[in-house]
C-alpha positions as CSV (number, residue, x, y, z in Angstrom):
1,X,0.0,-0.1,-0.1
2,X,2.7,2.3,1.3
3,X,5.0,1.7,-2.2
4,X,1.8,2.1,-4.2
5,X,0.7,5.4,-3.2
6,X,4.2,7.0,-2.6
7,X,5.6,5.9,-5.8
8,X,6.1,9.5,-7.7
9,X,3.1,11.0,-8.7
10,X,2.4,12.7,-12.3
11,X,3.5,16.1,-12.5
12,X,2.1,17.4,-15.8
13,X,-1.3,18.4,-16.1
14,X,-2.0,16.1,-19.1
15,X,-1.1,13.1,-16.9
16,X,-2.8,14.4,-14.1
17,X,-6.1,14.7,-16.2
18,X,-5.6,11.2,-17.4
19,X,-5.0,9.6,-14.1
20,X,-8.4,11.2,-12.5
21,X,-10.4,10.6,-15.7
22,X,-9.5,6.7,-15.3
23,X,-10.1,7.1,-11.2
24,X,-13.9,8.3,-12.3
25,X,-14.1,6.0,-15.3
26,X,-14.7,8.4,-17.9
27,X,-13.6,7.6,-21.6
28,X,-12.3,10.3,-23.3
29,X,-15.7,10.9,-25.4
30,X,-17.5,10.7,-22.0
31,X,-15.3,13.5,-20.5
32,X,-15.4,15.2,-23.9
33,X,-19.1,15.2,-24.0
34,X,-19.9,16.0,-20.1
35,X,-17.7,19.1,-20.5
36,X,-18.9,20.4,-23.7
37,X,-15.5,20.3,-25.4
38,X,-14.4,17.6,-28.4
39,X,-12.7,14.3,-27.6
40,X,-9.6,15.3,-29.9
41,X,-8.9,18.3,-27.5
42,X,-9.1,16.0,-24.3
43,X,-6.8,13.9,-26.2
44,X,-4.5,17.0,-26.9
45,X,-4.8,18.1,-23.2
46,X,-3.3,14.3,-22.1
47,X,-0.9,14.3,-24.6
48,X,0.7,17.7,-23.8
49,X,-0.2,18.9,-27.7
50,X,-2.7,21.3,-26.2
51,X,-2.4,24.0,-23.2
52,X,-5.8,24.5,-21.0
53,X,-6.9,27.8,-20.1
54,X,-7.8,28.2,-16.4
55,X,-11.5,28.2,-17.4
56,X,-11.1,24.8,-19.2
57,X,-9.2,23.3,-16.1
58,X,-11.6,24.3,-13.6
59,X,-14.7,23.3,-16.0
60,X,-13.0,19.6,-16.2
61,X,-12.2,19.6,-12.6
62,X,-15.9,20.1,-12.0
63,X,-17.6,17.3,-14.5
64,X,-14.5,15.0,-12.5
65,X,-15.6,16.1,-9.3
66,X,-12.1,17.0,-8.1
67,X,-11.4,18.2,-4.7
68,X,-10.1,21.4,-4.3
69,X,-7.0,20.4,-2.8
70,X,-6.1,18.7,-6.0
71,X,-7.6,21.6,-8.4
72,X,-4.9,23.3,-7.2
73,X,-2.3,20.9,-8.1
74,X,-3.8,20.7,-11.4
75,X,-3.7,24.5,-12.0
76,X,0.0,24.3,-10.5
77,X,1.0,22.0,-13.1
78,X,-0.3,24.0,-16.0
79,X,1.3,27.1,-14.9
80,X,-1.7,28.4,-13.1
81,X,-1.7,30.0,-9.8
82,X,-3.4,28.3,-7.0
83,X,-7.2,29.6,-6.4
84,X,-8.5,27.6,-3.6
85,X,-7.4,28.8,-0.4
86,X,-6.7,26.7,2.9
87,X,-7.9,28.8,6.1
88,X,-7.1,27.8,9.5
89,X,-10.2,27.6,11.5
90,X,-8.8,30.3,14.2
91,X,-8.8,32.7,11.1
92,X,-11.2,35.8,11.7
93,X,-12.5,35.1,8.4
94,X,-14.2,31.8,9.7
95,X,-15.9,33.4,12.5
96,X,-19.3,32.8,11.2
97,X,-18.4,29.0,10.3
98,X,-16.7,28.5,13.6
99,X,-20.1,29.9,15.3
100,X,-22.4,27.4,13.0
101,X,-19.9,24.5,13.9
102,X,-20.1,25.0,17.6
103,X,-23.7,25.6,17.6
104,X,-23.9,21.9,15.9
105,X,-21.5,20.7,18.7
106,X,-23.4,22.6,21.8
107,X,-26.9,21.2,20.3
108,X,-25.6,17.8,20.5
109,X,-25.1,18.0,24.2
110,X,-25.2,15.6,26.3
111,X,-23.5,13.2,23.6
112,X,-20.4,13.3,22.0
113,X,-19.7,15.6,18.9
114,X,-16.5,16.3,17.2
115,X,-14.7,17.8,14.3
116,X,-12.2,16.3,12.4
117,X,-9.8,16.9,9.2
118,X,-9.4,14.7,6.3
119,X,-6.8,12.9,8.2
120,X,-8.6,12.1,11.4
121,X,-7.2,14.8,13.2
122,X,-9.3,16.0,16.2
123,X,-10.1,19.7,15.9
124,X,-13.1,20.4,18.2
125,X,-14.8,18.4,20.8
126,X,-17.9,19.3,22.8
127,X,-18.0,18.4,26.8
128,X,-19.8,15.3,25.9
129,X,-16.9,14.1,23.7
130,X,-14.2,15.1,26.3
131,X,-16.2,13.4,28.8
132,X,-16.4,10.2,26.5
133,X,-12.9,10.2,26.0
134,X,-12.1,10.9,29.8
135,X,-14.0,7.6,30.7
136,X,-11.6,5.8,29.0
137,X,-8.1,7.3,29.2
138,X,-6.6,9.9,31.7
139,X,-6.7,13.5,30.1
140,X,-2.7,13.5,30.8
141,X,-2.1,10.1,28.9
142,X,-4.1,10.9,26.0
143,X,-1.9,14.2,25.5
144,X,1.2,12.4,26.3
145,X,0.4,9.3,24.0
146,X,-1.4,10.6,21.1
147,X,-0.8,14.6,21.0
148,X,1.7,14.7,18.1
149,X,2.3,18.4,16.4
150,X,-0.6,19.7,18.7
151,X,-3.1,16.9,17.3
152,X,-4.8,14.1,18.6
153,X,-5.1,11.6,15.6
154,X,-8.5,9.6,16.5
155,X,-7.6,6.5,14.1
156,X,-4.0,6.1,15.7
157,X,-6.2,6.3,19.3
158,X,-8.8,4.0,18.6
159,X,-6.3,1.6,17.1
160,X,-3.4,1.3,19.7
161,X,-3.8,-1.0,22.4
162,X,-3.1,1.9,25.1
163,X,-6.3,3.7,23.5
164,X,-9.8,2.7,23.1
165,X,-8.9,-0.6,21.4
166,X,-9.2,-2.5,24.7
167,X,-13.0,-1.0,25.4
168,X,-14.6,-1.7,22.2
169,X,-16.6,-5.0,22.2
170,X,-17.0,-5.6,18.8
171,X,-13.3,-4.7,17.7
172,X,-13.1,-6.8,14.5
173,X,-16.7,-5.4,12.9
174,X,-15.4,-1.7,13.7
175,X,-11.7,-2.0,12.9
176,X,-12.4,-4.0,9.3
177,X,-14.6,-0.8,8.6
178,X,-12.4,1.8,9.3
179,X,-9.3,0.4,7.4
180,X,-12.0,-0.1,4.7
181,X,-12.7,3.9,5.3
182,X,-9.0,4.8,5.2
183,X,-8.3,3.1,2.5
184,X,-10.6,4.7,0.5
185,X,-9.8,7.9,1.3
186,X,-6.2,7.3,0.5
187,X,-7.4,6.3,-3.2
188,X,-9.7,9.0,-3.3
189,X,-7.2,11.6,-4.1
190,X,-3.8,12.3,-5.7
191,X,-2.9,14.4,-2.8
192,X,-3.2,11.5,-0.6
193,X,0.1,10.8,0.7
194,X,-0.7,11.4,4.4
195,X,-3.6,9.2,4.2
196,X,-1.4,6.3,2.9
197,X,0.6,6.8,5.5
198,X,-2.0,6.5,8.1
199,X,-3.1,3.4,6.3
200,X,0.2,1.8,6.3
201,X,0.6,2.7,10.3
202,X,-2.8,1.4,11.1
203,X,-1.7,-2.0,9.3
204,X,1.0,-2.5,11.8
205,X,-1.1,-2.5,14.6
206,X,-2.0,-6.2,16.2
207,X,-4.0,-8.0,14.0
208,X,-4.8,-5.3,11.5
209,X,-3.6,-7.3,8.6
210,X,-5.4,-10.1,9.1
211,X,-8.5,-8.1,9.6
212,X,-8.0,-6.3,6.4
213,X,-7.9,-9.1,4.7
214,X,-11.6,-10.5,6.2
215,X,-13.2,-7.0,6.2
216,X,-15.4,-7.1,3.5
217,X,-16.4,-10.9,3.7
218,X,-18.4,-10.4,6.8
219,X,-22.6,-10.4,6.0
220,X,-24.2,-7.2,7.7
221,X,-27.3,-8.0,9.4
222,X,-27.9,-4.8,11.4
223,X,-29.5,-1.7,9.9
224,X,-26.2,0.5,11.1
225,X,-22.7,-0.4,12.4
226,X,-22.7,0.3,16.2
227,X,-20.1,0.3,18.3
228,X,-19.9,-1.2,21.7
229,X,-18.1,-0.1,24.1
230,X,-17.5,-1.5,27.8
231,X,-15.0,-0.5,30.6
232,X,-15.7,-2.5,34.1
233,X,-19.7,-2.6,34.4
234,X,-19.9,0.7,32.1
235,X,-21.7,-0.4,28.8
236,X,-22.3,2.1,25.9
237,X,-23.8,1.4,22.1
238,X,-23.4,4.2,19.8
239,X,-24.2,4.9,16.1
240,X,-22.7,8.0,14.2
241,X,-23.8,10.8,12.0
242,X,-21.3,12.7,9.6
243,X,-22.0,16.0,8.5
244,X,-20.2,18.3,6.0
245,X,-20.7,21.9,4.9
246,X,-22.6,22.7,2.1
247,X,-21.1,24.3,-0.8
248,X,-17.4,25.3,0.6
249,X,-14.9,27.2,-1.4
250,X,-12.1,26.6,1.0
251,X,-10.2,23.8,1.1
252,X,-10.4,23.5,5.0
253,X,-14.0,23.6,4.7
254,X,-14.3,21.5,2.0
255,X,-12.1,18.7,4.1
256,X,-13.9,18.6,8.0
257,X,-16.2,16.9,9.0
258,X,-18.3,17.1,12.2
259,X,-19.0,13.6,13.7
260,X,-22.1,13.3,16.4
261,X,-22.5,10.1,18.5
262,X,-26.0,8.9,19.2
263,X,-27.3,6.2,22.0
264,X,-28.4,3.0,20.0
265,X,-30.6,1.9,22.6
266,X,-32.5,2.6,26.0
267,X,-29.8,1.3,28.3
268,X,-27.2,3.2,26.3
269,X,-29.0,6.5,27.1
270,X,-29.8,5.6,30.7
271,X,-26.2,4.6,31.2
272,X,-24.6,8.1,29.6
273,X,-26.6,10.1,32.1
274,X,-25.1,8.4,34.8
275,X,-21.7,9.6,33.6
């Protein structure tokens, strides 16, 4: 996996365009028809015999549903300046968006809600989420073991034997799902080296490689994946919802996700009220 993703990536616009066209399973003719250009022009762009305008790059990127981060890469490869910003959530320009996100987090109380980036780094958490984490790990230990460069990666925290893993009853089911998800994310973008590295790191945890082999073979009989947590006498079952921002124009806003946990049964609802 790592070698597959970390090999030298295309650097010319034509090669990048062809790679995205192949990823989306478009023929040159299909891309041409959907982009309202000729098949010959698509062929010339991929071979380097024609140079794209900025407008053409964005038009093709829209049809191929290319993420903003990768659109910037294509613009740079064609000799244009990147146009999509990547703004930190602490920037004053983000005030109104952060207000909305914080409202979502507060409305989820008393249940956990978090904000994560594309690499599963924890950006924001409500009180319910902090309370949830503190049930399973001491806050100081959480910071010392899992905080790297000022961020806690929730995938590492979940897979590490010193993190959440010992408290997840249906570990095999959850781990297989999470590995599939990170793998898809590592393959969804050309700018995915960090996701590929994360996948390789997760695969080195105990039993992960074996779980990866069997993750697509187990029949799913339930309506939704429920994660079963247990520590001593405390028994909790949660399912999650994930929300993204509609029509973002910024890389950060396109990539962040708000994940909320909800009790999967009455017992969990009761037990959580006692925490």
